[in-house]
C-alpha positions as CSV (number, residue, x, y, z in Angstrom):
1,X,35.6,46.6,-120.7
2,X,35.8,45.2,-118.1
3,X,32.8,44.5,-115.8
4,X,33.8,47.1,-113.1
5,X,34.6,50.2,-116.2
6,X,30.5,49.4,-116.7
7,X,29.9,49.5,-113.0
8,X,31.4,52.6,-112.6
9,X,30.1,53.6,-116.1
10,X,26.5,53.2,-114.8
11,X,27.3,54.9,-111.7
12,X,29.4,57.9,-113.7
13,X,25.8,58.7,-115.6
14,X,23.8,58.4,-112.4
15,X,25.4,60.6,-110.9
16,X,25.2,62.7,-113.5
17,X,21.4,62.3,-114.5
18,X,20.4,63.3,-110.8
19,X,22.3,66.4,-110.5
20,X,21.6,67.3,-114.1
21,X,17.9,66.5,-113.3
22,X,17.3,67.9,-109.8
23,X,19.6,70.6,-110.2
24,X,17.0,71.9,-113.4
25,X,14.2,71.9,-110.6
26,X,13.4,76.1,-111.0
27,X,13.5,76.8,-107.0
28,X,11.5,79.8,-105.8
29,X,13.1,83.2,-105.4
30,X,12.7,85.1,-101.9
31,X,13.0,88.7,-101.3
32,X,15.0,89.1,-98.3
33,X,16.3,92.0,-97.0
34,X,20.1,90.9,-95.4
35,X,21.0,89.3,-99.0
36,X,24.9,89.9,-98.1
37,X,24.4,87.6,-95.3
38,X,23.3,84.3,-97.2
39,X,26.7,84.5,-99.2
40,X,28.4,82.0,-97.2
41,X,25.9,79.2,-97.3
42,X,25.6,79.9,-100.5
43,X,29.3,79.2,-101.2
44,X,29.0,75.8,-98.9
45,X,26.2,74.7,-101.2
46,X,28.2,75.1,-104.2
47,X,30.9,73.2,-102.1
48,X,28.2,70.4,-101.6
49,X,27.8,70.4,-105.4
50,X,31.1,70.0,-106.5
51,X,31.7,67.2,-104.0
52,X,29.2,65.5,-105.0
53,X,30.3,65.8,-108.7
54,X,33.6,65.0,-107.7
55,X,33.6,61.2,-108.1
56,X,32.0,62.0,-112.0
57,X,35.7,63.1,-113.1
58,X,36.7,60.0,-111.1
59,X,34.9,57.6,-112.9
60,X,36.0,59.2,-116.3
61,X,39.6,59.1,-115.3
62,X,39.6,55.9,-113.9
63,X,37.9,54.4,-118.0
64,X,40.9,57.2,-119.1
65,X,43.3,54.9,-117.7
66,X,42.1,51.5,-118.3
67,X,41.1,52.2,-122.3
68,X,44.8,53.3,-122.8
69,X,45.7,49.9,-121.0
70,X,44.3,47.9,-124.0
71,X,43.7,44.4,-122.5
72,X,44.1,45.1,-118.8
73,X,47.0,42.7,-119.0
74,X,49.8,43.3,-117.0
75,X,52.9,43.2,-118.9
76,X,54.3,39.6,-119.9
77,X,57.5,40.4,-120.9
78,X,60.6,42.2,-120.6
79,X,60.3,45.5,-122.5
80,X,62.3,44.3,-125.7
81,X,62.8,40.8,-125.3
82,X,62.4,38.0,-128.0
83,X,59.6,36.0,-127.7
84,X,58.0,32.7,-128.9
85,X,54.2,32.3,-127.7
86,X,53.0,28.7,-127.0
87,X,49.4,28.4,-127.9
88,X,46.9,25.6,-126.2
89,X,44.2,25.2,-129.1
90,X,42.5,21.7,-127.8
91,X,38.8,21.2,-127.8
92,X,39.1,22.2,-123.7
93,X,40.4,25.6,-124.5
94,X,37.7,26.8,-126.9
95,X,35.5,28.8,-124.6
96,X,38.3,30.8,-123.7
97,X,39.3,32.1,-126.9
98,X,38.4,35.9,-126.0
99,X,41.1,35.4,-123.2
100,X,43.6,34.2,-125.5
101,X,42.7,37.0,-128.2
102,X,43.4,39.5,-125.5
103,X,47.0,37.9,-124.1
104,X,47.9,38.0,-128.2
105,X,47.0,41.5,-128.6
106,X,49.0,42.8,-124.9
107,X,52.1,41.2,-126.9
108,X,51.4,43.7,-129.8
109,X,51.7,47.0,-127.5
110,X,55.6,46.6,-128.8
111,X,55.0,45.9,-132.4
112,X,58.9,45.5,-133.4
113,X,59.5,42.9,-130.8
114,X,60.4,39.6,-132.4
115,X,57.5,37.1,-131.5
116,X,57.3,33.5,-132.7
117,X,53.4,31.7,-132.9
118,X,53.4,28.0,-132.4
119,X,50.0,26.1,-131.9
120,X,48.9,22.8,-130.6
121,X,46.7,20.3,-129.8
122,X,48.0,17.0,-130.6
123,X,50.5,17.9,-132.3
124,X,52.3,21.6,-132.6
125,X,52.7,24.2,-136.0
126,X,54.7,27.0,-136.1
127,X,52.7,28.9,-137.0
128,X,54.7,32.1,-137.1
129,X,58.8,32.0,-137.3
130,X,60.6,33.8,-134.0
131,X,61.8,36.6,-135.9
132,X,58.2,37.9,-136.5
133,X,57.6,41.4,-135.7
134,X,54.8,41.5,-132.7
135,X,52.5,43.6,-135.2
136,X,52.0,40.5,-136.9
137,X,49.7,38.8,-134.0
138,X,47.2,41.4,-135.0
139,X,46.1,39.0,-137.4
140,X,46.1,36.1,-134.6
141,X,44.0,37.9,-132.1
142,X,41.4,38.6,-134.7
143,X,41.0,35.0,-135.6
144,X,40.6,34.0,-132.0
145,X,38.4,36.8,-131.8
146,X,36.2,35.1,-134.1
147,X,37.0,32.0,-132.5
148,X,34.7,33.1,-130.0
149,X,31.7,34.3,-131.8
150,X,31.3,30.5,-132.4
151,X,33.5,29.2,-135.4
152,X,36.2,27.1,-134.8
153,X,39.0,26.7,-136.7
154,X,41.4,24.6,-134.7
155,X,38.3,21.4,-135.5
156,X,40.9,19.8,-138.0
157,X,43.3,19.3,-135.9
158,X,42.2,19.0,-132.2
159,X,42.4,15.5,-132.1
160,X,43.5,15.4,-128.3
161,X,45.9,17.4,-126.0
162,X,49.9,17.1,-126.2
163,X,51.6,20.3,-124.3
164,X,54.8,18.9,-124.8
165,X,55.0,18.9,-128.6
166,X,54.4,22.4,-128.1
167,X,57.1,23.3,-125.5
168,X,59.7,20.9,-127.6
169,X,58.7,23.2,-130.8
170,X,59.6,26.2,-129.0
171,X,62.2,24.9,-127.7
172,X,64.0,23.4,-131.5
173,X,63.3,27.4,-132.9
174,X,65.0,28.7,-130.4
175,X,68.5,26.5,-131.1
176,X,67.3,26.9,-134.8
177,X,67.5,31.0,-134.9
178,X,70.0,31.3,-132.1
179,X,67.4,33.2,-130.4
180,X,68.9,35.1,-127.3
181,X,67.9,35.0,-123.7
182,X,64.8,33.3,-124.8
183,X,61.3,33.8,-123.1
184,X,58.8,31.2,-124.2
185,X,54.9,32.2,-123.2
186,X,52.9,29.4,-123.1
187,X,49.2,29.9,-123.1
188,X,46.5,26.8,-121.6
189,X,44.8,25.5,-119.6
190,X,47.3,23.1,-118.3
191,X,44.5,20.6,-119.0
192,X,46.5,17.1,-120.4
193,X,46.6,14.1,-121.6
194,X,48.7,11.0,-118.6
195,X,50.3,9.6,-121.5
196,X,52.1,13.0,-121.7
197,X,53.2,13.8,-118.0
198,X,56.8,12.2,-118.3
199,X,57.5,14.1,-121.6
200,X,56.8,17.0,-120.3
201,X,57.9,16.9,-117.3
202,X,61.1,16.3,-118.8
203,X,60.9,18.9,-121.4
204,X,60.3,21.4,-118.3
205,X,63.4,20.0,-116.6
206,X,64.8,20.3,-120.2
207,X,64.3,24.5,-119.7
208,X,65.4,24.6,-116.8
209,X,69.3,23.4,-117.3
210,X,68.5,25.6,-120.7
211,X,68.0,28.8,-118.7
212,X,65.1,29.0,-120.6
213,X,62.3,31.5,-119.7
214,X,59.0,29.8,-119.2
215,X,56.1,32.0,-118.4
216,X,52.1,30.6,-118.3
217,X,49.4,32.4,-119.3
218,X,46.8,30.2,-117.3
219,X,43.1,29.8,-118.8
220,X,39.8,29.1,-116.9
221,X,39.6,25.3,-116.3
222,X,35.8,23.5,-117.6
223,X,34.1,21.2,-116.4
224,X,36.4,18.3,-118.5
225,X,39.1,18.9,-116.5
226,X,38.2,17.5,-113.6
227,X,40.1,14.0,-114.4
228,X,42.9,15.8,-115.8
229,X,46.2,14.4,-114.1
230,X,47.7,17.2,-112.3
231,X,50.5,19.6,-113.9
232,X,51.4,21.8,-110.9
233,X,55.3,21.3,-111.4
234,X,55.1,23.2,-115.0
235,X,53.5,26.2,-112.9
236,X,56.8,25.6,-110.4
237,X,58.8,25.6,-113.5
238,X,58.1,28.9,-114.8
239,X,59.0,32.5,-113.5
240,X,55.3,33.9,-114.0
241,X,52.1,32.5,-114.3
242,X,49.3,34.9,-115.1
243,X,45.3,34.1,-115.0
244,X,43.3,36.4,-117.6
245,X,40.5,35.6,-116.8
246,X,39.9,35.8,-113.0
247,X,39.2,39.4,-111.6
248,X,41.8,41.1,-109.8
249,X,42.0,43.1,-106.3
250,X,42.1,46.4,-109.2
251,X,38.2,45.3,-110.2
252,X,37.2,45.5,-106.4
253,X,37.5,48.1,-106.0
254,X,36.3,49.4,-109.2
255,X,33.4,47.9,-107.9
256,X,33.1,49.7,-104.8
257,X,33.9,52.8,-106.0
258,X,31.2,52.0,-108.5
259,X,29.1,52.1,-105.0
260,X,30.1,55.2,-103.5
261,X,29.4,57.1,-106.5
262,X,26.2,55.3,-107.0
263,X,25.3,56.4,-103.2
264,X,26.8,59.9,-103.5
265,X,24.0,60.4,-106.4
266,X,21.5,59.2,-104.0
267,X,22.9,61.8,-101.2
268,X,22.4,63.9,-103.6
269,X,18.5,63.3,-104.7
270,X,17.5,63.3,-101.1
271,X,19.9,66.6,-101.0
272,X,17.8,68.5,-103.3
273,X,13.8,66.5,-102.1
274,X,14.7,67.1,-98.3
275,X,15.8,70.9,-98.4
276,X,14.7,72.4,-101.4
277,X,17.0,74.7,-102.5
278,X,15.7,78.0,-102.8
279,X,17.4,81.4,-104.5
280,X,17.4,84.8,-103.2
281,X,17.4,88.6,-104.4
282,X,17.9,91.9,-102.5
283,X,14.5,93.5,-100.9
284,X,13.8,96.6,-102.1
């Protein structure tokens, strides 16, 4: 789960714990001669407690929605469309292995979608041909997830970064397999060697000429990228750019809601400790 989801869960748990612990207190029972006149106050008290419990219900609903969404990423591709995913496995992306796994996992939501997979560093390799069902990406999700834990299966061929090599190989696969209305998803931190920039400009221009839809999943950049050449032209040529490592406005709203839920729990505690609720019975 995202940090926002954990914040919601913590706030919801605090609310429930507060309500249950305080409601377990045994209130004093008073004998009242005119007990029916207090029924209105009893209803108002019940309404207040329902209002305080409502935020926790909201927590459960939001967490359920997020769980069904899986990765929390918006759809990268139109439903049913074919794609070739080009993944940067150079050393500068090793820290983003978990994000790469999330992106690949999001593409498996349509298991029968035809998806090709190209991995590249200083050279590009075909990992899955374009006709492969997207469900086959699950094995690669596991590999990147393990890489996030510290192992590095790419160390034997990460001698540098040549983004153009991955895009060129993807274009060759599109022509070879006659992929109709192709989409190419480039997953990279957009850190490239300076000598590759002219070639990359030619490749991107070729994508535009041949109506190949380019979409970018931009990984977080590390300190090694400070002196890297500016590849803004690649983003300008893309039809969409997604940054999975950047917290969106939706997460900010969830954190705000978590804070409000925590406040509701505090209000419940203050109410109970200050006003000392009681129960009553008719006087005999």
